[in-house]
N, C-alpha and C positions, 0 to 999 in steps of 0.2 A: 495546553495548560501544563504547568510543571507540577511536581508532587507537592503535597501540602506543606506549608511552612508555618511555624508558629513564631510570631514576632511581637513587638510591642510598639505602641504609639503614644505620643504625648502631644496634647494640643493646648496651647496657652490661651487662656481666656483673658479678656480685657476687663478692667475695673468697670463695675456698673452693669455688666451684661446680665440679662435676665434668664439665662438658660437653666434648665433642669430645676425649676421651682414650682411648676404648676401641677405636678401629680405626686402622689405620696411615696412612690418608690425612690429610695435614695441610692444613687449610683456610687459605688466605691471609687476613690481616686485611682487613677492609672499612673503607676510609677514607670517611667520609661526605662529605668535601669533593671527592671525585672521582666522576665517573660510572662505572658498572660497567665500561665498555670501556676505561677508563684505569687501572683498578686493576692493580697489578703483583703477580703471583702466582708460583707455582712453575712454572717452565718445564721442558719436557722436556729431559733431558740428552742425548738421542740426536739427532744431526744429521739433518735431513730427508732428505739425500741418501743416508743409510744405510738408510732404510726401503725394503724391496724392494717395487716396484710390484706384482709378481705376487702377493706375499703379501697385500697390501691388497685386490687384486682378488678373490682367492680368499675372503678373509674377507667381503667385501661380498656376493659371490655366494652364499656358503653361508648367511649370516644373512638375506638378503632372500628366499631360497628360489628363486633363479634357477638351479635345477638341473634338468636333463632326466633323467628316469628312465633308468638304464642308460647314460647318456652322460657321467657325471661332472658337474663344476661348470662353469657358464657363466662366461666371463670378460667383464669390461666391461659390467656392468649399466647400463641407461640411467639418466640423472639422475632422481631422485625427483620434483623439482619441475617437470620438463618432461613428465611422463607422466600420461595419464589412462587408467584401466583400460578396456579395450575393452568390457566388459560393463556399464559404468556410463554413464548419459546425463548425469550431472552434471558440470559443469566442475570441475576440480581446483584448489583454492586453491594459488597458487604464491608468495604473499607472506604476511607476518605479518598485514597488514591484511585481506587476503582470508580468511585462516584465522579471524581474530577475528569477521569478519562471518558466516561460515558457522556458527561455534559459537553466536553470538548468535541467529541464525535458528533453529538447531536447539533451543536452550533455550526459545525462544518457543513452538515447536511442543510441546515437552514440557510446559511449565507451563500450556498452554491445551488440553491433551489432544487435540492434532491431530498426533500422531506419524506419520511416514511409514515408519519402519523401513527406511531406504534401504540400498542395496548389500547385499541379501541374496538376490538372484535367482540362479537356476542359472547364468546367464551370468557374473555377477560372481564366484561361487564358483569357476567353472572358470578364469577369468582369473587369480584370485589363487593358483592352483597354480604359476604361473610367476614370481611376484614380488609385492612389496607397495610401495605408494607412499603412506603415511599423510601427512597434511598438518599434523599437530600432535602434539606430545608433551604429555600431561597427567600431571603428578605429583600424585596425589591420595591421600587417606586410604583405609585398608582398610575403612572403615565400609560395611556392606552397603546402606545407604540412599543411597549416593552413587556409583553406577557411572557413570563418564564417558560411556560409549557410550549410555546411556539418557538422562541429563540433558541431553545435547547432541543427542540423536536422530541418532546416526551409526551406520554399519553396518560390515560387514567391510572391513578394509583402510583405514579412514578415520583412526583414531586409534592412536597408540602410547601405551598407558597403562602407567604405572609407579605402583605403590601400596604405601605403607608407613604404619603407624600415625602419625598426626600429620605426614605428609609428611616424616618424618625421613630424612636423607641418610646413606648409608654407601657403601662401595665399589661394591656391586652396583647401588645406585640410581644413583650417579654414572656408572658405566659404561654402564648402560642408556640414560640420557638422552644421554650423549655419543655413543653408537652411533647413535641416531636422528638427531642433528644432523649429525655428521661423516660418517657412512656413507650415510645416506638423504637428506641435504640438507633435513631438515624445517626450516621457517622460523619456527616458533613453539613455545616451551615455556611452558606454563601451570602454575603452582603453585596447586592448587585446595584451599583449606581449606573448612570447612563449619561451620554452626551446630551447637552441642551436641556438639563433638568430645570423645569419651571420653578420648583420649590426652592432650589438653590439660588436661582436667579432672583426670585422675590426676596429671599433673605439678604442677599448681597445688596440689592437696591434699597431695601429698607434700612440697612446698616449705613449706607452712604448718605441717604436723604434724612434719616431720623424720623421718617414718617411712620406712624402707628398703623398697622394693618388691621383689617377686621379681626375680631377676637380669636377665632379658631385658627385663622391663617397666621396671626401673630405668634401663636403658640408654636407653630411649625418653624417660623423664622427664629424664634428664641432658641430652639433646639439645634438648629443648623449654625447659628452665629458663631459659636466657638471655633468652628472649622474654617471660617473665612480667612483666606490668604491675602493679607494686606500688603504683601511684598509685590503684588502684581496689580495691574490696572485694567479696567474695561472688561472685555470678553475673556481675557486671559485670567483675570481674577475669578470669574465665574467658573471657568473650566478647571482651574486649579482647586477651587473649593469643592467641586464635585468629588475629586479624588480624596481630598482631605476629609470630607464628610464621611465617605466610605470607611476611611481609616479610623475616624473617631467612633463610629458606630461599632465597627469590628472590635476595637479595643474595649469598649464598654461591655460588649457581650462577653469577651474573653475574661473580663474581671468579675463576671457573675459567678459566685462560688460553686453552684451546681454544675455549670458548664465548664468552669476551670478544672474541676475535679475530673471530668471526662477527658479534657485535653491532657491532663497530667498522666492519665493511664493509657493514653494513646488511642482511646476509643472515639475521639472527636477531633476534627480540625475545623477551625473557623477562619474563613478566608474572605478577602475582598476582591471584587471584580468590577469591571465596567463594560457596558454595552455601547458600541459606537453605532449611532443611527445611520451614518453615511456608508459604512461597510458591513454592518450587521455582525461585526466581530465582537465576541466577548473575550476579554483578556484580563489576567490578574493584575491588580494594582499593587504597587510597592509601598 
């Protein structure tokens, strides 16, 4: 994998398409002439000085697991990118480039059948009872053939994984990703699509036939439909749409104001990638 690159994507939607209308979050438009960290989106209406520091510390402590049994919540959890679990002998990636290198090395082990199954020892498990310091957020599909911890040969506490069919975004997915970046200081977000994605195939087939899918599945198709590549036919259309969907999701994440601010300061990279079922290779998408 190459070093992180920040780019921009624009996807044309067709008249009458139903995408991005069924949940309350409004995604800012993506301007293909601007890099993601320059895209202006919906800013928070609450002044920063009105956010109670103690409340944020309690949230961070509660969700990272830095609580002592019988002693309440610990305040002031250490920075995620500065910590290495005591039970692990591996250095912890602290930048997006280091995280990408670690993921590439793990995927090489996976596809050559040399998995190490790291960070599963009793010492690591004990250490993780007091906190977590994952080095990457992976937004992937729910497909049972593409579990991120396996395809990247990572262990407990290494990755924060968020999974939805076709990598579709909604409030819960956005909140989960934002938590990893803003509260845990994770430097890398990877949108991971994959070969033969069933969600993308369903969206393409519904678009072609005009058939209405069952309610919740139709929602997924609506979110994927702006990425459908109508310049291709048959299986080639499905395959191209898989990549285009990764690009679309990545661009929408990069347009989120809180994430864009992290990208602008160099503290975060948001990248797209694809897993090939036939070769088990993960590669960056353009």
